[in-house]
PyMOL commands that place a pseudoatom at each C-alpha (Angstrom):
pseudoatom trace, name=CA, resn=UNK, resi=1, chain=A, elem=C, hetatm=0, pos=[0.006, -0.025, 0.045]
pseudoatom trace, name=CA, resn=UNK, resi=2, chain=A, elem=C, hetatm=0, pos=[2.804, 2.456, 0.851]
pseudoatom trace, name=CA, resn=UNK, resi=3, chain=A, elem=C, hetatm=0, pos=[4.503, 1.852, -2.545]
pseudoatom trace, name=CA, resn=UNK, resi=4, chain=A, elem=C, hetatm=0, pos=[1.249, 2.726, -4.286]
pseudoatom trace, name=CA, resn=UNK, resi=5, chain=A, elem=C, hetatm=0, pos=[1.156, 5.977, -2.222]
pseudoatom trace, name=CA, resn=UNK, resi=6, chain=A, elem=C, hetatm=0, pos=[4.791, 6.673, -3.148]
pseudoatom trace, name=CA, resn=UNK, resi=7, chain=A, elem=C, hetatm=0, pos=[3.885, 6.444, -6.897]
pseudoatom trace, name=CA, resn=UNK, resi=8, chain=A, elem=C, hetatm=0, pos=[2.039, 9.725, -6.492]
pseudoatom trace, name=CA, resn=UNK, resi=9, chain=A, elem=C, hetatm=0, pos=[4.569, 11.534, -4.386]
pseudoatom trace, name=CA, resn=UNK, resi=10, chain=A, elem=C, hetatm=0, pos=[7.552, 11.845, -6.771]
pseudoatom trace, name=CA, resn=UNK, resi=11, chain=A, elem=C, hetatm=0, pos=[9.902, 14.529, -5.482]
pseudoatom trace, name=CA, resn=UNK, resi=12, chain=A, elem=C, hetatm=0, pos=[8.223, 14.798, -2.102]
pseudoatom trace, name=CA, resn=UNK, resi=13, chain=A, elem=C, hetatm=0, pos=[9.711, 14.631, 1.394]
pseudoatom trace, name=CA, resn=UNK, resi=14, chain=A, elem=C, hetatm=0, pos=[7.655, 12.183, 3.522]
pseudoatom trace, name=CA, resn=UNK, resi=15, chain=A, elem=C, hetatm=0, pos=[8.032, 12.387, 7.319]
pseudoatom trace, name=CA, resn=UNK, resi=16, chain=A, elem=C, hetatm=0, pos=[6.214, 10.062, 9.712]
pseudoatom trace, name=CA, resn=UNK, resi=17, chain=A, elem=C, hetatm=0, pos=[5.848, 9.897, 13.403]
pseudoatom trace, name=CA, resn=UNK, resi=18, chain=A, elem=C, hetatm=0, pos=[5.591, 6.190, 14.147]
pseudoatom trace, name=CA, resn=UNK, resi=19, chain=A, elem=C, hetatm=0, pos=[6.863, 3.505, 16.478]
pseudoatom trace, name=CA, resn=UNK, resi=20, chain=A, elem=C, hetatm=0, pos=[7.059, 0.919, 13.668]
pseudoatom trace, name=CA, resn=UNK, resi=21, chain=A, elem=C, hetatm=0, pos=[10.649, 1.682, 12.819]
pseudoatom trace, name=CA, resn=UNK, resi=22, chain=A, elem=C, hetatm=0, pos=[11.630, -1.781, 11.394]
pseudoatom trace, name=CA, resn=UNK, resi=23, chain=A, elem=C, hetatm=0, pos=[8.715, -1.720, 8.954]
pseudoatom trace, name=CA, resn=UNK, resi=24, chain=A, elem=C, hetatm=0, pos=[9.336, 1.713, 7.634]
pseudoatom trace, name=CA, resn=UNK, resi=25, chain=A, elem=C, hetatm=0, pos=[13.110, 1.203, 7.503]
pseudoatom trace, name=CA, resn=UNK, resi=26, chain=A, elem=C, hetatm=0, pos=[12.356, -1.781, 5.269]
pseudoatom trace, name=CA, resn=UNK, resi=27, chain=A, elem=C, hetatm=0, pos=[10.686, 0.666, 2.807]
pseudoatom trace, name=CA, resn=UNK, resi=28, chain=A, elem=C, hetatm=0, pos=[13.700, 3.010, 2.762]
pseudoatom trace, name=CA, resn=UNK, resi=29, chain=A, elem=C, hetatm=0, pos=[12.836, 5.444, 5.526]
pseudoatom trace, name=CA, resn=UNK, resi=30, chain=A, elem=C, hetatm=0, pos=[15.676, 6.671, 7.846]
pseudoatom trace, name=CA, resn=UNK, resi=31, chain=A, elem=C, hetatm=0, pos=[15.271, 7.670, 11.454]
pseudoatom trace, name=CA, resn=UNK, resi=32, chain=A, elem=C, hetatm=0, pos=[15.489, 11.487, 11.640]
pseudoatom trace, name=CA, resn=UNK, resi=33, chain=A, elem=C, hetatm=0, pos=[14.796, 13.423, 14.848]
pseudoatom trace, name=CA, resn=UNK, resi=34, chain=A, elem=C, hetatm=0, pos=[11.635, 12.067, 16.424]
pseudoatom trace, name=CA, resn=UNK, resi=35, chain=A, elem=C, hetatm=0, pos=[10.353, 10.388, 13.210]
pseudoatom trace, name=CA, resn=UNK, resi=36, chain=A, elem=C, hetatm=0, pos=[11.137, 8.643, 9.969]
pseudoatom trace, name=CA, resn=UNK, resi=37, chain=A, elem=C, hetatm=0, pos=[12.061, 10.461, 6.732]
pseudoatom trace, name=CA, resn=UNK, resi=38, chain=A, elem=C, hetatm=0, pos=[12.054, 9.475, 3.063]
pseudoatom trace, name=CA, resn=UNK, resi=39, chain=A, elem=C, hetatm=0, pos=[12.433, 11.443, -0.171]
pseudoatom trace, name=CA, resn=UNK, resi=40, chain=A, elem=C, hetatm=0, pos=[10.399, 9.755, -2.889]
pseudoatom trace, name=CA, resn=UNK, resi=41, chain=A, elem=C, hetatm=0, pos=[12.209, 9.874, -6.210]
pseudoatom trace, name=CA, resn=UNK, resi=42, chain=A, elem=C, hetatm=0, pos=[14.354, 13.038, -6.687]
pseudoatom trace, name=CA, resn=UNK, resi=43, chain=A, elem=C, hetatm=0, pos=[13.880, 15.905, -4.212]
pseudoatom trace, name=CA, resn=UNK, resi=44, chain=A, elem=C, hetatm=0, pos=[11.613, 18.578, -5.667]
pseudoatom trace, name=CA, resn=UNK, resi=45, chain=A, elem=C, hetatm=0, pos=[11.498, 16.751, -8.998]
pseudoatom trace, name=CA, resn=UNK, resi=46, chain=A, elem=C, hetatm=0, pos=[7.975, 17.935, -9.715]
pseudoatom trace, name=CA, resn=UNK, resi=47, chain=A, elem=C, hetatm=0, pos=[8.379, 21.503, -8.427]
pseudoatom trace, name=CA, resn=UNK, resi=48, chain=A, elem=C, hetatm=0, pos=[8.097, 22.975, -11.872]
pseudoatom trace, name=CA, resn=UNK, resi=49, chain=A, elem=C, hetatm=0, pos=[4.859, 21.070, -12.925]
for i in range(1, 49): cmd.bond("trace and resi %d" % i, "trace and resi %d" % (i + 1))
show_as sticks, trace
zoom trace
């Protein structure tokens, strides 16, 4: 389900507050501060659209 969501978020920074660290790390998220972060695709790739 998360990969389907990511398909619509190219170039976006996704930040989650979660306790399910192992699950989200398996999807590529990195621990950052008090949550988990992931940039989908290339950062700000769709900024000019």
